[in-house]
PDB file of N, CA, C and O in Angstrom:
ATOM      1  N   UNK A   1       0.661   9.700  23.917  1.00  0.00           N
ATOM      2  CA  UNK A   1       0.672   8.811  22.514  1.00  0.00           C
ATOM      3  C   UNK A   1      -0.539   8.877  21.323  1.00  0.00           C
ATOM      4  O   UNK A   1      -1.612   8.274  21.289  1.00  0.00           O
ATOM      5  N   UNK A   2      -0.166   9.492  20.709  1.00  0.00           N
ATOM      6  CA  UNK A   2      -1.063   9.639  19.277  1.00  0.00           C
ATOM      7  C   UNK A   2      -1.408   8.514  18.683  1.00  0.00           C
ATOM      8  O   UNK A   2      -0.397   7.830  18.522  1.00  0.00           O
ATOM      9  N   UNK A   3      -2.370   7.993  18.274  1.00  0.00           N
ATOM     10  CA  UNK A   3      -2.474   6.741  18.033  1.00  0.00           C
ATOM     11  C   UNK A   3      -3.268   6.872  16.288  1.00  0.00           C
ATOM     12  O   UNK A   3      -4.490   6.946  16.416  1.00  0.00           O
ATOM     13  N   UNK A   4      -2.881   6.904  14.995  1.00  0.00           N
ATOM     14  CA  UNK A   4      -3.670   6.839  14.130  1.00  0.00           C
ATOM     15  C   UNK A   4      -4.449   5.512  13.733  1.00  0.00           C
ATOM     16  O   UNK A   4      -3.903   4.428  13.940  1.00  0.00           O
ATOM     17  N   UNK A   5      -5.744   5.578  13.154  1.00  0.00           N
ATOM     18  CA  UNK A   5      -5.845   4.400  12.468  1.00  0.00           C
ATOM     19  C   UNK A   5      -6.418   4.614  11.108  1.00  0.00           C
ATOM     20  O   UNK A   5      -6.852   5.724  10.803  1.00  0.00           O
ATOM     21  N   UNK A   6      -6.440   3.713  10.359  1.00  0.00           N
ATOM     22  CA  UNK A   6      -6.268   3.760   8.630  1.00  0.00           C
ATOM     23  C   UNK A   6      -7.785   2.883   8.422  1.00  0.00           C
ATOM     24  O   UNK A   6      -8.056   1.794   8.929  1.00  0.00           O
ATOM     25  N   UNK A   7      -8.536   3.600   7.647  1.00  0.00           N
ATOM     26  CA  UNK A   7      -9.943   2.768   7.531  1.00  0.00           C
ATOM     27  C   UNK A   7      -9.711   2.126   6.310  1.00  0.00           C
ATOM     28  O   UNK A   7      -9.277   2.867   5.428  1.00  0.00           O
ATOM     29  N   UNK A   8      -9.849   1.161   6.069  1.00  0.00           N
ATOM     30  CA  UNK A   8     -10.088   0.215   5.080  1.00  0.00           C
ATOM     31  C   UNK A   8     -11.401   0.111   4.372  1.00  0.00           C
ATOM     32  O   UNK A   8     -11.320  -0.307   3.217  1.00  0.00           O
ATOM     33  N   UNK A   9     -12.513   0.384   4.790  1.00  0.00           N
ATOM     34  CA  UNK A   9     -13.797   0.507   4.836  1.00  0.00           C
ATOM     35  C   UNK A   9     -14.216   0.715   3.443  1.00  0.00           C
ATOM     36  O   UNK A   9     -14.079   1.870   3.040  1.00  0.00           O
ATOM     37  N   UNK A  10     -14.869  -0.455   2.318  1.00  0.00           N
ATOM     38  CA  UNK A  10     -15.014  -0.512   1.115  1.00  0.00           C
ATOM     39  C   UNK A  10     -13.594  -0.968   0.342  1.00  0.00           C
ATOM     40  O   UNK A  10     -13.445  -0.581  -0.817  1.00  0.00           O
ATOM     41  N   UNK A  11     -12.732  -1.644   0.859  1.00  0.00           N
ATOM     42  CA  UNK A  11     -12.100  -2.079   0.287  1.00  0.00           C
ATOM     43  C   UNK A  11     -11.879  -3.606  -0.272  1.00  0.00           C
ATOM     44  O   UNK A  11     -12.276  -4.638   0.271  1.00  0.00           O
ATOM     45  N   UNK A  12     -11.170  -3.488  -1.451  1.00  0.00           N
ATOM     46  CA  UNK A  12     -11.564  -5.005  -1.955  1.00  0.00           C
ATOM     47  C   UNK A  12     -11.002  -6.066  -1.616  1.00  0.00           C
ATOM     48  O   UNK A  12     -11.459  -7.201  -1.476  1.00  0.00           O
ATOM     49  N   UNK A  13      -9.604  -5.506  -1.437  1.00  0.00           N
ATOM     50  CA  UNK A  13      -8.259  -6.429  -0.965  1.00  0.00           C
ATOM     51  C   UNK A  13      -7.982  -6.138   0.512  1.00  0.00           C
ATOM     52  O   UNK A  13      -8.044  -5.018   1.018  1.00  0.00           O
ATOM     53  N   UNK A  14      -7.689  -7.206   1.107  1.00  0.00           N
ATOM     54  CA  UNK A  14      -7.479  -7.349   2.792  1.00  0.00           C
ATOM     55  C   UNK A  14      -6.469  -6.018   3.019  1.00  0.00           C
ATOM     56  O   UNK A  14      -5.780  -5.567   2.105  1.00  0.00           O
ATOM     57  N   UNK A  15      -6.486  -5.613   4.014  1.00  0.00           N
ATOM     58  CA  UNK A  15      -5.992  -4.601   4.659  1.00  0.00           C
ATOM     59  C   UNK A  15      -4.028  -4.766   4.633  1.00  0.00           C
ATOM     60  O   UNK A  15      -3.202  -3.855   4.683  1.00  0.00           O
ATOM     61  N   UNK A  16      -3.831  -6.045   4.551  1.00  0.00           N
ATOM     62  CA  UNK A  16      -2.299  -6.370   4.792  1.00  0.00           C
ATOM     63  C   UNK A  16      -2.025  -6.452   3.538  1.00  0.00           C
ATOM     64  O   UNK A  16      -0.965  -5.844   3.391  1.00  0.00           O
ATOM     65  N   UNK A  17      -2.386  -6.865   2.532  1.00  0.00           N
ATOM     66  CA  UNK A  17      -2.171  -6.655   0.675  1.00  0.00           C
ATOM     67  C   UNK A  17      -2.022  -5.051   0.661  1.00  0.00           C
ATOM     68  O   UNK A  17      -0.974  -4.549   0.255  1.00  0.00           O
ATOM     69  N   UNK A  18      -2.917  -4.391   1.039  1.00  0.00           N
ATOM     70  CA  UNK A  18      -3.018  -3.067   0.595  1.00  0.00           C
ATOM     71  C   UNK A  18      -1.712  -2.212   1.494  1.00  0.00           C
ATOM     72  O   UNK A  18      -1.342  -1.101   1.115  1.00  0.00           O
ATOM     73  N   UNK A  19      -1.169  -2.818   2.571  1.00  0.00           N
ATOM     74  CA  UNK A  19      -0.308  -2.091   3.234  1.00  0.00           C
ATOM     75  C   UNK A  19       0.803  -2.438   2.694  1.00  0.00           C
ATOM     76  O   UNK A  19       1.582  -1.598   2.244  1.00  0.00           O
ATOM     77  N   UNK A  20       1.105  -4.132   2.652  1.00  0.00           N
ATOM     78  CA  UNK A  20       2.271  -4.531   1.997  1.00  0.00           C
ATOM     79  C   UNK A  20       2.630  -4.031   0.505  1.00  0.00           C
ATOM     80  O   UNK A  20       3.775  -4.098   0.058  1.00  0.00           O
ATOM     81  N   UNK A  21       1.493  -3.506  -0.243  1.00  0.00           N
ATOM     82  CA  UNK A  21       2.112  -3.046  -1.248  1.00  0.00           C
ATOM     83  C   UNK A  21       2.696  -1.665  -1.185  1.00  0.00           C
ATOM     84  O   UNK A  21       3.721  -1.279  -1.747  1.00  0.00           O
ATOM     85  N   UNK A  22       1.780  -0.891  -0.313  1.00  0.00           N
ATOM     86  CA  UNK A  22       2.235   0.865  -0.191  1.00  0.00           C
ATOM     87  C   UNK A  22       3.117   1.137   0.451  1.00  0.00           C
ATOM     88  O   UNK A  22       3.624   2.244   0.269  1.00  0.00           O
ATOM     89  N   UNK A  23       3.688   0.209   1.508  1.00  0.00           N
ATOM     90  CA  UNK A  23       5.081   0.290   2.472  1.00  0.00           C
ATOM     91  C   UNK A  23       5.991  -0.149   1.433  1.00  0.00           C
ATOM     92  O   UNK A  23       7.017   0.501   1.235  1.00  0.00           O
ATOM     93  N   UNK A  24       5.698  -1.291   0.676  1.00  0.00           N
ATOM     94  CA  UNK A  24       7.084  -1.675  -0.556  1.00  0.00           C
ATOM     95  C   UNK A  24       7.333  -0.448  -1.276  1.00  0.00           C
ATOM     96  O   UNK A  24       8.461   0.043  -1.312  1.00  0.00           O
ATOM     97  N   UNK A  25       6.316   0.083  -1.861  1.00  0.00           N
ATOM     98  CA  UNK A  25       6.337   1.272  -2.774  1.00  0.00           C
ATOM     99  C   UNK A  25       7.041   2.418  -2.341  1.00  0.00           C
ATOM    100  O   UNK A  25       7.901   3.045  -2.960  1.00  0.00           O
ATOM    101  N   UNK A  26       6.577   2.629  -1.189  1.00  0.00           N
ATOM    102  CA  UNK A  26       7.265   3.826  -0.307  1.00  0.00           C
ATOM    103  C   UNK A  26       8.654   3.453  -0.268  1.00  0.00           C
ATOM    104  O   UNK A  26       9.508   3.777  -1.093  1.00  0.00           O
ATOM    105  N   UNK A  27       8.815   2.714   0.804  1.00  0.00           N
ATOM    106  CA  UNK A  27      10.132   2.117   0.893  1.00  0.00           C
ATOM    107  C   UNK A  27      11.433   2.150  -0.231  1.00  0.00           C
ATOM    108  O   UNK A  27      12.407   2.888  -0.086  1.00  0.00           O
ATOM    109  N   UNK A  28      11.255   1.235  -1.337  1.00  0.00           N
ATOM    110  CA  UNK A  28      12.236   0.965  -2.341  1.00  0.00           C
ATOM    111  C   UNK A  28      11.916   2.137  -3.805  1.00  0.00           C
ATOM    112  O   UNK A  28      12.759   2.615  -4.564  1.00  0.00           O
ATOM    113  N   UNK A  29      10.720   2.294  -3.811  1.00  0.00           N
ATOM    114  CA  UNK A  29      10.598   3.149  -4.531  1.00  0.00           C
ATOM    115  C   UNK A  29      10.551   2.846  -6.080  1.00  0.00           C
ATOM    116  O   UNK A  29      10.837   3.584  -7.023  1.00  0.00           O
ATOM    117  N   UNK A  30      10.121   1.593  -6.062  1.00  0.00           N
ATOM    118  CA  UNK A  30      10.004   0.994  -7.655  1.00  0.00           C
ATOM    119  C   UNK A  30       8.956   1.719  -7.971  1.00  0.00           C
ATOM    120  O   UNK A  30       8.438   2.506  -7.178  1.00  0.00           O
ATOM    121  N   UNK A  31       8.380   1.441  -9.645  1.00  0.00           N
ATOM    122  CA  UNK A  31       7.349   1.692 -10.582  1.00  0.00           C
ATOM    123  C   UNK A  31       6.399   1.165  -9.911  1.00  0.00           C
ATOM    124  O   UNK A  31       6.657   0.422  -8.963  1.00  0.00           O
ATOM    125  N   UNK A  32       5.075   1.464 -10.295  1.00  0.00           N
ATOM    126  CA  UNK A  32       3.886   0.769  -9.888  1.00  0.00           C
ATOM    127  C   UNK A  32       3.653  -0.290 -10.685  1.00  0.00           C
ATOM    128  O   UNK A  32       3.265  -1.338 -10.168  1.00  0.00           O
ATOM    129  N   UNK A  33       3.771  -0.235 -11.522  1.00  0.00           N
ATOM    130  CA  UNK A  33       4.108  -1.160 -12.837  1.00  0.00           C
ATOM    131  C   UNK A  33       4.972  -2.450 -12.408  1.00  0.00           C
ATOM    132  O   UNK A  33       4.364  -3.521 -12.429  1.00  0.00           O
ATOM    133  N   UNK A  34       6.375  -2.461 -12.007  1.00  0.00           N
ATOM    134  CA  UNK A  34       7.356  -3.265 -11.791  1.00  0.00           C
ATOM    135  C   UNK A  34       6.729  -3.908 -10.372  1.00  0.00           C
ATOM    136  O   UNK A  34       6.732  -5.139 -10.365  1.00  0.00           O
ATOM    137  N   UNK A  35       6.296  -3.385  -9.400  1.00  0.00           N
ATOM    138  CA  UNK A  35       5.745  -3.806  -8.075  1.00  0.00           C
ATOM    139  C   UNK A  35       4.749  -4.346  -8.387  1.00  0.00           C
ATOM    140  O   UNK A  35       4.793  -5.407  -7.765  1.00  0.00           O
ATOM    141  N   UNK A  36       3.586  -4.319  -9.122  1.00  0.00           N
ATOM    142  CA  UNK A  36       2.364  -5.147  -9.551  1.00  0.00           C
ATOM    143  C   UNK A  36       2.919  -6.387  -9.867  1.00  0.00           C
ATOM    144  O   UNK A  36       2.761  -7.454  -9.272  1.00  0.00           O
ATOM    145  N   UNK A  37       3.747  -6.085 -11.105  1.00  0.00           N
ATOM    146  CA  UNK A  37       3.932  -7.236 -12.161  1.00  0.00           C
ATOM    147  C   UNK A  37       4.760  -8.210 -11.843  1.00  0.00           C
ATOM    148  O   UNK A  37       4.608  -9.302 -12.391  1.00  0.00           O
ATOM    149  N   UNK A  38       5.806  -8.013 -10.892  1.00  0.00           N
ATOM    150  CA  UNK A  38       6.808  -8.806 -10.629  1.00  0.00           C
ATOM    151  C   UNK A  38       6.788  -9.167  -9.016  1.00  0.00           C
ATOM    152  O   UNK A  38       6.968 -10.342  -8.695  1.00  0.00           O
ATOM    153  N   UNK A  39       6.579  -8.202  -8.038  1.00  0.00           N
ATOM    154  CA  UNK A  39       6.738  -8.409  -6.755  1.00  0.00           C
ATOM    155  C   UNK A  39       5.786  -8.819  -6.218  1.00  0.00           C
ATOM    156  O   UNK A  39       5.890  -9.889  -5.618  1.00  0.00           O
ATOM    157  N   UNK A  40       4.295  -7.998  -6.242  1.00  0.00           N
ATOM    158  CA  UNK A  40       2.899  -8.778  -5.823  1.00  0.00           C
ATOM    159  C   UNK A  40       2.282  -9.842  -6.690  1.00  0.00           C
ATOM    160  O   UNK A  40       1.424 -10.591  -6.222  1.00  0.00           O
ATOM    161  N   UNK A  41       2.757  -9.952  -8.157  1.00  0.00           N
ATOM    162  CA  UNK A  41       2.305 -11.199  -8.755  1.00  0.00           C
ATOM    163  C   UNK A  41       3.439 -12.670  -7.970  1.00  0.00           C
ATOM    164  O   UNK A  41       3.041 -13.822  -7.798  1.00  0.00           O
ATOM    165  N   UNK A  42       4.553 -12.251  -7.698  1.00  0.00           N
ATOM    166  CA  UNK A  42       5.583 -13.998  -6.986  1.00  0.00           C
ATOM    167  C   UNK A  42       4.473 -13.683  -5.720  1.00  0.00           C
ATOM    168  O   UNK A  42       4.311 -14.832  -5.309  1.00  0.00           O
ATOM    169  N   UNK A  43       3.846 -13.054  -5.091  1.00  0.00           N
ATOM    170  CA  UNK A  43       2.886 -13.414  -4.033  1.00  0.00           C
ATOM    171  C   UNK A  43       1.584 -13.621  -4.072  1.00  0.00           C
ATOM    172  O   UNK A  43       0.823 -13.510  -3.110  1.00  0.00           O
ATOM    173  N   UNK A  44       1.299 -13.919  -5.154  1.00  0.00           N
ATOM    174  CA  UNK A  44      -0.047 -14.600  -5.574  1.00  0.00           C
ATOM    175  C   UNK A  44      -1.128 -13.327  -5.713  1.00  0.00           C
ATOM    176  O   UNK A  44      -2.259 -13.659  -6.070  1.00  0.00           O
ATOM    177  N   UNK A  45      -0.957 -12.287  -5.534  1.00  0.00           N
ATOM    178  CA  UNK A  45      -1.811 -11.124  -5.488  1.00  0.00           C
ATOM    179  C   UNK A  45      -1.839 -10.261  -7.088  1.00  0.00           C
ATOM    180  O   UNK A  45      -1.026  -9.461  -7.552  1.00  0.00           O
ATOM    181  N   UNK A  46      -3.269 -10.866  -7.729  1.00  0.00           N
ATOM    182  CA  UNK A  46      -3.632  -9.943  -9.159  1.00  0.00           C
ATOM    183  C   UNK A  46      -4.247  -8.878  -9.257  1.00  0.00           C
ATOM    184  O   UNK A  46      -5.469  -8.764  -9.171  1.00  0.00           O
ATOM    185  N   UNK A  47      -3.523  -8.072  -9.431  1.00  0.00           N
ATOM    186  CA  UNK A  47      -4.155  -6.515  -9.352  1.00  0.00           C
ATOM    187  C   UNK A  47      -3.277  -5.697 -10.205  1.00  0.00           C
ATOM    188  O   UNK A  47      -2.086  -5.954 -10.378  1.00  0.00           O
ATOM    189  N   UNK A  48      -4.077  -4.425 -10.881  1.00  0.00           N
ATOM    190  CA  UNK A  48      -3.400  -3.688 -11.996  1.00  0.00           C
ATOM    191  C   UNK A  48      -2.630  -2.308 -10.948  1.00  0.00           C
ATOM    192  O   UNK A  48      -2.787  -2.097  -9.745  1.00  0.00           O
ATOM    193  N   UNK A  49      -1.967  -1.712 -11.746  1.00  0.00           N
ATOM    194  CA  UNK A  49      -0.888  -0.999 -11.681  1.00  0.00           C
ATOM    195  C   UNK A  49      -1.892   0.372 -10.962  1.00  0.00           C
ATOM    196  O   UNK A  49      -1.511   1.020  -9.987  1.00  0.00           O
ATOM    197  N   UNK A  50      -2.977   0.565 -11.560  1.00  0.00           N
ATOM    198  CA  UNK A  50      -3.772   1.952 -11.180  1.00  0.00           C
ATOM    199  C   UNK A  50      -4.307   1.681 -10.186  1.00  0.00           C
ATOM    200  O   UNK A  50      -4.681   2.607  -9.467  1.00  0.00           O
ATOM    201  N   UNK A  51      -4.556   0.203  -9.756  1.00  0.00           N
ATOM    202  CA  UNK A  51      -5.183   0.425  -8.252  1.00  0.00           C
ATOM    203  C   UNK A  51      -3.983   0.609  -7.021  1.00  0.00           C
ATOM    204  O   UNK A  51      -4.260   1.230  -5.994  1.00  0.00           O
ATOM    205  N   UNK A  52      -2.654   0.013  -7.235  1.00  0.00           N
ATOM    206  CA  UNK A  52      -1.646   0.574  -6.240  1.00  0.00           C
ATOM    207  C   UNK A  52      -1.721   1.634  -6.453  1.00  0.00           C
ATOM    208  O   UNK A  52      -1.965   2.255  -5.419  1.00  0.00           O
ATOM    209  N   UNK A  53      -1.594   2.568  -7.750  1.00  0.00           N
ATOM    210  CA  UNK A  53      -1.550   3.840  -7.688  1.00  0.00           C
ATOM    211  C   UNK A  53      -2.590   4.777  -6.661  1.00  0.00           C
ATOM    212  O   UNK A  53      -2.340   5.715  -5.903  1.00  0.00           O
ATOM    213  N   UNK A  54      -4.015   3.985  -7.050  1.00  0.00           N
ATOM    214  CA  UNK A  54      -5.018   4.893  -5.861  1.00  0.00           C
ATOM    215  C   UNK A  54      -4.481   4.311  -4.542  1.00  0.00           C
ATOM    216  O   UNK A  54      -4.450   5.063  -3.568  1.00  0.00           O
ATOM    217  N   UNK A  55      -4.123   3.246  -4.440  1.00  0.00           N
ATOM    218  CA  UNK A  55      -3.757   3.062  -2.742  1.00  0.00           C
ATOM    219  C   UNK A  55      -2.237   3.751  -2.126  1.00  0.00           C
ATOM    220  O   UNK A  55      -1.950   4.016  -0.958  1.00  0.00           O
ATOM    221  N   UNK A  56      -1.508   3.901  -3.236  1.00  0.00           N
ATOM    222  CA  UNK A  56      -0.691   5.317  -2.806  1.00  0.00           C
ATOM    223  C   UNK A  56      -0.913   6.203  -2.501  1.00  0.00           C
ATOM    224  O   UNK A  56      -0.350   6.750  -1.553  1.00  0.00           O
ATOM    225  N   UNK A  57      -2.143   6.875  -3.417  1.00  0.00           N
ATOM    226  CA  UNK A  57      -2.487   8.286  -3.343  1.00  0.00           C
ATOM    227  C   UNK A  57      -3.409   8.463  -1.975  1.00  0.00           C
ATOM    228  O   UNK A  57      -3.443   9.452  -1.242  1.00  0.00           O
ATOM    229  N   UNK A  58      -4.221   7.096  -1.826  1.00  0.00           N
ATOM    230  CA  UNK A  58      -4.829   7.103  -0.589  1.00  0.00           C
ATOM    231  C   UNK A  58      -4.512   6.814   0.660  1.00  0.00           C
ATOM    232  O   UNK A  58      -5.033   7.541   1.505  1.00  0.00           O
ATOM    233  N   UNK A  59      -3.650   5.772   1.122  1.00  0.00           N
ATOM    234  CA  UNK A  59      -3.046   5.617   1.876  1.00  0.00           C
ATOM    235  C   UNK A  59      -1.318   5.755   2.476  1.00  0.00           C
ATOM    236  O   UNK A  59      -0.806   5.331   3.512  1.00  0.00           O
ATOM    237  N   UNK A  60      -0.738   6.538   1.320  1.00  0.00           N
ATOM    238  CA  UNK A  60       0.990   6.743   1.717  1.00  0.00           C
ATOM    239  C   UNK A  60       0.676   7.758   2.840  1.00  0.00           C
ATOM    240  O   UNK A  60       1.112   7.555   3.973  1.00  0.00           O
ATOM    241  N   UNK A  61      -0.028   8.781   2.566  1.00  0.00           N
ATOM    242  CA  UNK A  61       0.464   9.998   3.597  1.00  0.00           C
ATOM    243  C   UNK A  61      -0.447   9.354   5.249  1.00  0.00           C
ATOM    244  O   UNK A  61      -0.108   9.716   6.375  1.00  0.00           O
ATOM    245  N   UNK A  62      -1.335   8.598   5.021  1.00  0.00           N
ATOM    246  CA  UNK A  62      -1.702   7.745   6.271  1.00  0.00           C
ATOM    247  C   UNK A  62      -0.360   7.141   7.220  1.00  0.00           C
ATOM    248  O   UNK A  62       0.079   7.378   8.345  1.00  0.00           O
ATOM    249  N   UNK A  63       0.037   6.159   5.998  1.00  0.00           N
ATOM    250  CA  UNK A  63       1.146   5.318   6.426  1.00  0.00           C
ATOM    251  C   UNK A  63       2.452   6.141   7.057  1.00  0.00           C
ATOM    252  O   UNK A  63       3.043   5.775   8.074  1.00  0.00           O
ATOM    253  N   UNK A  64       2.801   7.337   6.260  1.00  0.00           N
ATOM    254  CA  UNK A  64       3.570   8.026   6.766  1.00  0.00           C
ATOM    255  C   UNK A  64       3.245   8.609   8.297  1.00  0.00           C
ATOM    256  O   UNK A  64       4.211   8.963   8.972  1.00  0.00           O
ATOM    257  N   UNK A  65       2.323   8.681   8.681  1.00  0.00           N
ATOM    258  CA  UNK A  65       2.128   9.696   9.782  1.00  0.00           C
ATOM    259  C   UNK A  65       2.258   8.792  10.701  1.00  0.00           C
ATOM    260  O   UNK A  65       3.017   8.986  11.651  1.00  0.00           O
ATOM    261  N   UNK A  66       1.480   7.561  10.560  1.00  0.00           N
ATOM    262  CA  UNK A  66       1.073   6.380  11.451  1.00  0.00           C
ATOM    263  C   UNK A  66       2.774   5.854  12.145  1.00  0.00           C
ATOM    264  O   UNK A  66       3.082   5.555  13.299  1.00  0.00           O
ATOM    265  N   UNK A  67       3.575   5.909  10.935  1.00  0.00           N
ATOM    266  CA  UNK A  67       5.146   5.386  11.359  1.00  0.00           C
ATOM    267  C   UNK A  67       6.022   6.342  12.435  1.00  0.00           C
ATOM    268  O   UNK A  67       6.743   5.929  13.343  1.00  0.00           O
ATOM    269  N   UNK A  68       5.676   8.114  11.969  1.00  0.00           N
ATOM    270  CA  UNK A  68       6.376   8.709  12.519  1.00  0.00           C
ATOM    271  C   UNK A  68       5.718   9.277  14.063  1.00  0.00           C
ATOM    272  O   UNK A  68       6.176  10.258  14.649  1.00  0.00           O
ATOM    273  N   UNK A  69       4.516   8.414  14.588  1.00  0.00           N
ATOM    274  CA  UNK A  69       3.939   8.533  15.736  1.00  0.00           C
ATOM    275  C   UNK A  69       4.645   7.768  16.869  1.00  0.00           C
ATOM    276  O   UNK A  69       4.508   6.561  17.071  1.00  0.00           O
ATOM    277  N   UNK A  70       5.506   8.703  17.668  1.00  0.00           N
ATOM    278  CA  UNK A  70       6.148   8.276  18.826  1.00  0.00           C
ATOM    279  C   UNK A  70       5.504   6.902  19.720  1.00  0.00           C
ATOM    280  O   UNK A  70       6.064   6.516  20.746  1.00  0.00           O
TER     281      UNK A  70
END
């Protein structure tokens, strides 16, 4: 079994917030602005859509790879 580890070193937000936002973005395909302004705000997370775009670029491929590991 191959295990991939995602590094969150240097991240300002906790890893569970980052993973929640990126996974939600990947699963439902909502826009960065809608996800930030509506969904994350409902959960009390204050961030900019550009931050989410950066997370998606940095972590999306790793999240997809991790979920596909048998």
